[in-house]
Structures are given as structure tokens and as C-alpha cells.
N, C-alpha and C positions, 0 to 999 in steps of 0.2 A: 504494500500500500504506500502511496505517496501523496503529497499535497498537490502534485501536478496532474493526477489523473488515474492513479491506481496501478501503474505498471512498475512502481518501485524505483523509477529513475531518479527522482529528486532525493529521496532519502538514501539511496545507494551511493550517489555522488557525495552527499554530506558525510556518510560514514567513511568513504574512501579518503576524504580530506582529513578526517579526524584520525584515521588509522595511521596516517603518516604526518604527525604533527611537526616533525623536524624538518620536512622538506622545504617549507617556506623560509624558515629562519636560516637554514643552511645556504639557501640560494641568496638571501639578502646579505648574509655574512660574506659570501664569496664576492658579491658585487662590491661590498665595502672594501674587502681586501684588494680587489682589482683596482679600485679607485686610488687607494693609498699606495699601491705599488706603482701605479702610473705616476702619482705625485713624486715618488722616490726616483723614478727614472728621469722625470723632468728636472728634479733637483740635481741629480748627478750631471745631466747634460748641460744645464745652465751654469753650474759651477765650473765645468771644464771650459765652456765658451768664454766666460768672464775672466778666468785666470787659468789658462791651460798649463799643464806641467811642462817644464823645460826639457825634461828627459823622460824617455819611456812613454811617449804619447801613444804609440801604436799598442803598447801593452794595455794602457788605460782604455783605448778604444776597443781593443779586443775583449777585455773583461766586461766592459759595458755592453757590447754587442751580444756577448754570450748570455749576459743577464737578461737582456731583452728577449732573446730566443727562449730562455728558460721560463720567463713569465708568459710568453705566448703559448708554450707547451702546457703550462699550468692552466691557462684559460681554456684551451681546448679540452683538457682533462675534466675541468669543472663542468663544461657543457655536456660532455658525454656522461659524466657521473650523475648529473642531475636528471638526465633522461632515463638512465638505467637504474637509479635508486640504489647505489652501492651501499655496503655496510658502513656503519660509523667508524669501525676500527680502521678500515682501509682509508677512509677519508682523513682520519687523524694522522695516520702515518705519512700520507702525502703532504698534508698541511705542515707538519713538523719539518719534513724534508725541505719544502720550499722556504719556510721561515729560516732554516739553517743557511740556505743559499742567500737569502737577504742579508743575514748577519755577515756571512763570509765576503760577499761582494763589497759591502760598505767598508768592512775592515781592511780588505786587501787594497782597495782604492785609496783609503786614507793612509795606510802605511806606505804604499807606492809613491804617492805624491809628497808625503812627508820626507821620505828619504831622497827623492830625486829633485825636489824643488824646495829646498830648505828655506829659501828667502821669501816664498809666497805663502799666502794664507789658505791655499786650496785644501790642505790636509785638515786644518782646524775646522773648516766649514763642512767638509765631507763627513767628518766624524760625528757631526750632529745629526746625520741621517739615521744613526742608530736610535734616536728618540722616536722614530716612526715605527720601529719594529714592535714594541709592546702594543701600539694601537692596531697594527695589522693583526696581531695575535688575538687581541680582544674582540675583533670583528667576527671571529669564529664562534663566539658565545660559548666557549669551552674553558672553564676554570683550569682544567688539566693542561690544556695547551698553553694558556697564559702563564701558568706556573712553571712549566718546563722551559719556556722560552725566556723567562725573566732572567735567570742566572747567567746563561750564555751571553745574553745581550750586555749585561753589566760587565761581565768578564772581558768581552771583546772591547768594550769602551776603555776599560782600564789598560788592557794590553796595548791597544793602539796609542793611548797616551804615553805609556811607558816606552814603547819603541821609538816614538817620534819626539820624546821629551827634549832630548839634547838638540835635535834639529829645530824644534819650535821654541826652545828656551822657555817652556811653560813650567811653572812651579807645581809641585805636587799638591799644594793646597787647592789650586784651581782644578786640577784633575780630580781630586777627591770630592770637591764640592759638586762638580758636574756629574760625577758618578753617583753621588748620593741623590741628586735630583732625578737621574735616570732610574735609580732603584725605586724611588717613590712613585714615579710614573708607572713602572712595571707592577708594583704592588697595587696601585690604583686600577690598572687594567685587569688584574685578577679579580678584584672586588667588583668591578663593573661587569665582567663576564658572568660572575656568579649571580648578580642582581638581575641582569637581563635574561639569563637562562631561567631563573625562577619565574620571571614574568611570562616567558614563552610557555613554560610548562603549565602555568595557571590558565593562560588563554586557551591552550589545547584542552585542558581539563574542562573548562567552561563550555567549549565548543562541543566536546563529547557529551556533556550533560544536556546541552541544548538539543543535540540530535536524539539522544535517548528520550528526552521529554517530548519531542515531536512524535516519535514512534508511539509513545504511550498515549498521547492525546489523540492520535489517529485511531489507535485501538479502542479508546474510550468512545470516540465519536461513532465508530462502526458498531460497537456494542449497543450504544443507545439507539441508533437508527434501527438496528435489528430488533431490539426490544419493542420499540414503538410499532414496527411493522407486524411483529407477532401479536401484539395486543389488539391492533386494528383487525388483523386477519382472523384471529381466534375469537374475537369479541363482536364488535359492531358489524363486521362484514358478514358473519354467520347469520345474524338477525336480519340483515338486508336480504341475503339469499333466501332465507325462510319467507320473508314478506313477498319476495318476487314469485316464489312458488305458489304462495297463497293467492296471488293475483289471478291465477287461472280459475280458482274456485270463486273468486269475486265476480269474474266475468260470467261464470256459470250461474250466478244468482244466489250462491250460498250465503246466508246471512251471517253465520259464525265466522266466515272467512274475513269479513271486514274487521271484526274485533281482533282477530289474530294478526292481521296486517298492522293495525294500529298499535297493538301491544309490542310487536317486533320493532316497529319504527321508534316507539318511545324508548325501548331498552337500548336500541342502537344509538339514539341521540344521547342517552345518559352516558353510555360508555365512551362515545366520542368526546363528550364534554369533560369527562374525567381525564382523558388523555390530553386534551387541550389545556386543562387546568394545570396538569403536571408540567407540561412544556412551558407554560407561561402563566404562573399563578396570578389570578386576578387580585387577590388581597395583597400580594407582594408588590404588584405594579402600582396599586392605588395608595396603600398605607405604609409600605416599607417592610423591612425584614422583621422588625419587632412585632408588629401585628400579625405577620404571616406565621411566625413561630407560635404565637398564642393560638391562632386558628388551627395550626397543625396539631398542637397538643390537645386542643379540644376535640378534634376529630378522632385522635387515637384514644382519648379517654372515654369515648363512647363504648369502647369494648369493655365488657364486664370484668375481664380478668387482668386489666392493665391500668395502672395509675401513672399519670404524668405530672411532674412538678416543673414549673417554668419560672425562671428568674431572669427577667430582662429589664429590671428597673434602672440599671445603669446605662441603658442604651438610649440615645436621643430619639425623640419622636419625630422631629421635623427635618431630619437629614437623610440624604440618600448617598450611597457609596457604590463604587464599581464592584465591590466585593459582595454586595447584598445577595445576588443570585447564587454565587458560589457558597455563601454561608447557608442560605436556605436549602439549597440542593444537598449540601453535606448533612445538615440536620435531618432532612427527610430520609435520606438513605440510611443514616445511622439509626434513626428511630425504627425504620422498617426492619432493619436487621435485628434490632433488639427484640422486636415483637415476634418476627417469624422464626428466627434461628436461635436466639439466646433464651427464648421463653422467659423473658423478664416479667416480673410483676410490678416493678416500679422503674420509671425512667426519669432522669433529671436532665433538664436542658437549661444551660446558663449561657447568656450572651452579655458581654460587657465590653466597654471601650477602655483600653489602657493606653493613654496618650494617643498616638497616631496608629494604634494597632487594634484590630478587632480580635477578641478572644472568645471562641465558641467551645463549650464543653458539653459533651453528651455522655452520661454515665448510666449504667443499669445494674441490676442485681441478678442478672441472668447467669447462664452456665459459664460465661467467660470465654476468652479467646486465647490462642497461642499462635506463635509464628508458624508452626507446622500446620495448624488448621487454616491459617490464611493462605499459605502456599498451596495446600491441597485444594482449597476453594477456587483459587485462581486457575489452577491446572484444569479444573473441571469447567471453566468458562465463566465463573462468577467473579466479575472484576469490579463490583460496586465499590468496595473499600479502596481498591487500587485506583479507581477512577477519581475518587475524592482526593486522594493524596496527589495524584497527577495534576488535577486542577488547582489545588492549593499551591503546589510548587510552581506552577505556571504563573500564579499571581505573586510570586516572590514570598510566599508564606512558609509556615512550618506545620508539619503534621505529626502528631505524637499519639501512639497507641499504648495505653497502659494495660498490660496483661495481668489478670488476677483470677483467683478462684474464691468466691464466685464474682461475677461482674466484670465489666469492661469500662474503661474510662478513656475517651478519645478527646483530645484537645487540639484545636486548630487556631493558629495565629496568622492573620493576614494584614499587611499594611493597608491603611485606608487612604484613598485619594478622592 
């Protein structure tokens, strides 16, 4: 079943998207990594153009060109991996390998320019490219990758500073301070990865809950339509068919046939009116949920073997809420269950407003419920209690069943708007 027409296409697509919650964030992370690596390539190229090394230019160009080729190969791999949905372990291995290439290229170029062009600032500037590495790692949204990359990046920075210290005449205090800043950036990237990953997992979980809720709502809707169809078919329609058959006797002039037709039509009208009242209770529409619950209790209390006590004094008389129909439908279903299945002698209905929340409680002194009994009932096709919970959750509320022997206590909380 699906919202689009019954062939399952809509919900199947939704479930497919939820079953692979990591695909989207991995793709976005790869795009961010690609953008940052492109920035790193531009940084290396612009630095060389503004202050090219005096010696070893072809080595510099060769290393830079090899890095561009490596990044291009990585981009092609990302495209292929996204389409084939490879395992996360394989993705992590390749990601760490390419990050190692990033560190090595920046380190090699910094050392190369520092040793061959001592009088220029090229090496000092290139070394700052290592500050981009923790950001590239953080884009993967993997605390593991960010942690593994952090230490080599700081070590490479210190090593480059140590190798080129005499050439650049840079004091250790400057190198240490810059290394400390890089270490702080790396630690921040680890924390950022953890925070973002938590958000991604939360969003995926909410999407999965939403899809499950959609399935349950569709099942409830199907069950309710089927129930209405069965009541009309087994009730009013049968009386109409009887009246149609008696019409032959009416045409034949039989006097009793007119009375039988009238009686059948009256009963059919009563049954149809009951169905319509349940679909859209007149009292609920005119006077609100408070009066509707009192009317519901009065109808049940007409039975000689059941007593109903209602407490709705804390509910406002002149206000209407979106939750009114859900509250009334839940109360009606729970009272019906208490009468038919729990064999309760007394039912308590309480409705109150707690700040901006409606709190409905229905309790009885019947035989009680258990989780096993609820599961068995649902397996047999009786989803009344499950449909209540689904509708309450769809309204952003809470549904709590208190199991006990004897009796059952069900509490519903729904935000009011």
C-alpha cells in the first residue's frame, strides 16, 4: 500500500532512502572534500606563480601535477563508489589513503622549496596548506578518520618546520605556536565530525520513524475503511435487499409487504445513521470533545452491567482543538474494548488540560491486558489499540498503556494547537 495509489511505490522508495541513511551524507562529504582539495590545488598553484622556487621547478611541477592526477582519480572513484554503494570500510581506507597523499604533497613541496629557495617565503606559505587537511578530514563526518589524520598532520607540520628551520631562520617558538594552533584545529575537526555525525544519525532515525508511521497510518486507514464497508454491507445493505425483495409482494397487492418494507427501511436508516455518527459525531462537531465524552459515557451507561464515571471538569467548554477528534476517537475505542473484551464493570474517563497538553485517561477494572495479548490481537487483525497509538504519535503525542491485573489504564498526551 502507498499514498500514491496502492502499488507500494511511494513507501518502497521512502524505505529505500531510509535503509541507506549514509549515502546522502557521504556524497555531501565527498563534495566538500573535493571543494577543499580544489582550494588546496589553487593555493599551491598561486603560491608557485607569485614566488616560484629558484631551483627544482620541474620537480615542484611534477609533484603538483601528480597530485592533480591523484585527486582526479579520487573523484572518479567517488563517483563510481556512490553508484555502487560500496562498504564503509572500503570507503574509509581510500579516504585515509588520499588524506595521506594530501599531507605528503604539502610536506614535500614545503621542504623542497625551503631547501632550494632559502631566500623566498614560498616554503613558509606552503606549509600553511596543512591547516586545510583537518577540514578535509572533517568533511567525511567520521570521528575515526579525523582522529587518525590529526596526529600525522601535526607531525608533518613540525617536521617541515624542523627541516626548513635553518633555511627560514624561524625560531622554535613560532613553530611550536603554529603547531599548537594546528593541533587545536585538528581537535576541533574531530569534535565537529562527531557532532555532525550525531545529527545525521538523528535525521535518519526520524526519517525511518516517519516512514514507519506512514505505513501504520495507511494500515489504520485501510482497516477503518474495511470496517465501515463491512458494517454497511452486513447491516443496512441487508435490510435494503430485504425491502427490495418485499417490493415484489407490494406490487402483488400484499398488505403485510408494505409494513415489512417500511420496517426494513427504518432499520437501514438507523444503522446508516449510526455509522455516520461514528464517522463524524454530531455532538463533537457542535459542542466539542467535553460534551461528546459525556454523551459517550451516557450511552455506555445505559447497559445494565457497566458503570461509567466521567471527569472532564478541567476541560474548557468554549475551545476547540485539532486534537479533539483524535481524543474522542481514542476514548470511544478504549471504552468499546473495555466493554467487549475486558468485561469491565466500571470505566473511568478523565480529560484535563495540562498547560498546552491534553491528557486523556481511560481506566477499567476488567481482566487487564498484557503485551503478549496485544501482539496476538494485532496478529489476528484487531488493530484498534494500535491505530490509536499511531494517530496519537502522528499528532506528536504520547501513548502509554498500563498493564495490570485486574484492569487497564491507558493515558494519552497530545499537544494542543
